[in-house]
N, C-alpha and C positions, 0 to 999 in steps of 0.2 A: 884301592888296589886289591886285585884278586890274589888269594892265597892258595897254595897247593893243598889239595885235600889228601889226607893221609889214607893210604890203602890198607885193606884187611891184612893182618899179620904184623902190623907195627905195634910195638909194646905200649905206645901212648894210648891206644884204644882200649887197653886193659887196665889203665890206672883209674882209681877213684879220684875225681877232681877235688882240688883244694878250694876251700872257701876263700873269698876275696873281700876286700873292703873298698870304700870309695876312693882310696888313694892308690889303687892298683894302677901301675904305670901304663899310660896310653890306652886306657880302657875304651874311651869313646872312639878312638881310631880303630881299635881291634873290632869293636861292634860294627862300625861302618864297613870295614873290610870283610867281615863275615857276611853282612847283608849282600854286598856286591858279589862275593864268592858264591853264595847260595843261589842268587838269582841267575848268575851266569851258568850255573850247573843245573838249572831248572829244578831246584829242590824246594821243599816246603818247610824244611827245618835244618838247622846246622848247629852242632855242639862244638865248643872250643877244642876238645880233644881231637876232633876231626881236622883241625888246622894246626895240630901239634902244640896246643896250649892246654895243659892238664889242670884246668880250673873248672869250677861249678858255674858254667855260663852256657846257655843255649838260646837260640832264637827260633821263632816259628812265624810263618805267614801262610795260612791255609787258603788264601784267596783262590789258587788254581782249582781247589776241590769244589768251589761254589758253582762251577759249570756242570758238575756231574748230575746228569738228568735222572740217575737212579736214586738220588737222594730226595727226601721230602723238601718242600719249599722252605719249611722252617729250618731244616739243617743247612740248606744252601745259604740262607740269610746269616746264620750263625758263623759260617765259614768265610763269607765274603768280607774282606777287609780285616780279618782277625790277624793282627800283627803285634807280636809281643817279644820282649826280652825277659829272660828268666835268669836271675843271679842267685846263687846259693840256695837253689830249690831243694825242697824235700817233700816227697809224697807222703801225706799224712794218712791217706786211706785210699784203698782200691776196693770198690764194691760192685755188686750187680752181676749180671750174667756174663760168662765168658763168651766172646764172639770172635769169629775168624774174619781176618781182612788180609788182603794181599799187600805185603810190605816190601819195600826196597830201601836201599841206603846208598848215599853218595860215596861212602868208603868201600862199598861192595857192589861195584857197577855190574849191570847185566844179570844180576840174580834177584829174583822176586819170589817170595814164598808166602804161603798162608800162615799167619801167626795168630794165636789165641791170646786175647787180653781181656781184662775186666772192663765193663762198660763205663764205669764212672770213677773219677778220681777227685780227691781234694788235695791241693798242692799249696804249700807255703813258699814264698819266694820274695826277692827284692826286685823291683823294676829297675830300669836304667838310671832312675833318679835316687835309687837306694831307699825307696819307700816300701814298707812292709805290705805284702798282699797275701791273702788266703782266699782261694777261689776253688769252685767245684766245676768240673767239666764232664761232659759225657759224649758218647758217639765218636765221630771222627776227630773232633777236637781233643778229646781225652787220648785217643790213639796216637796222634802225632806228638802230643806232649809226653806220653809214656815212652815212645820210641826215643825222643831226644833226651829225656831224663835218664834212660838206660845208659846213654853214652857217658854221662858224667858219673855214672856208677861203674863204668868199665864193662858194660854188658852190650852185646850186639844182638840184633834180631835173630841171627843164625843160632845163637845159644838156646833159643826157645823152640827149636825144631826137634823132631824125633831123632833118635840115634841113627835110624836107617836113612833118613833124609840127609843128616850130616855126613854120613859115609858117602852118599851119592854125590854130594857137592864138594867133597874133599879136593878132587883134582881141579875143579874150576876155581875154588878158593886159593889153592896153591898158585895157579896161573895169575890170579889177581895180584898176589904178593910179589910175584916176579915181574909184573908189568906186562904180562902177555895178554893184553886186552886193549881194545880201542875205546878211548873216551874222548869227548869233545870239551873237556875242562882239564885244568892243570891238576896233576896228581903226583904224590910222592910214594914210590913203591919200596917197601922195606928190603926186598930181596932182589931188586933189579941189579943185574951185573953192571959194574962200572965200565964205561967205554963203549957202550952199545949205542 
């Protein structure tokens, strides 16, 4: 079942997600619904707060990036079929050169901006079977994971923009909160007037 994606301005996107355990109710169903929601919206990642569930859960499938001809063959291979669930994730380390990449977000449709992030991360998490993992990623993989990880920390990619850029986007962000935007997936808008 597809879930409505929460739009910019909703307080749930600013909450730090709570850790969960294997007894979290209907977790498998939530994960299945999140995959379905993400694919229908043509996303490469989705965090639980984006579907109004403030827990430390996100998922990533970078396969669509594998067709990017600007990437090296090695990078394309690492992205193709990379599909993972991250539960109770914590970034242990972010290192390397900062680099800029154009990011977007399903909760902030029609806005894409260049964001600087470190090249390499080490992250500890539980997979969907609640097995402990600690892995290091770099390049686009690290970027996608960092973006989704920010969601469970209550951070949005727009927070990383310059004050001038934020001011320039203010009106467009307000329109997203009010539902004054066309999207081809289900969304929940925090400031949409009832009865429209």
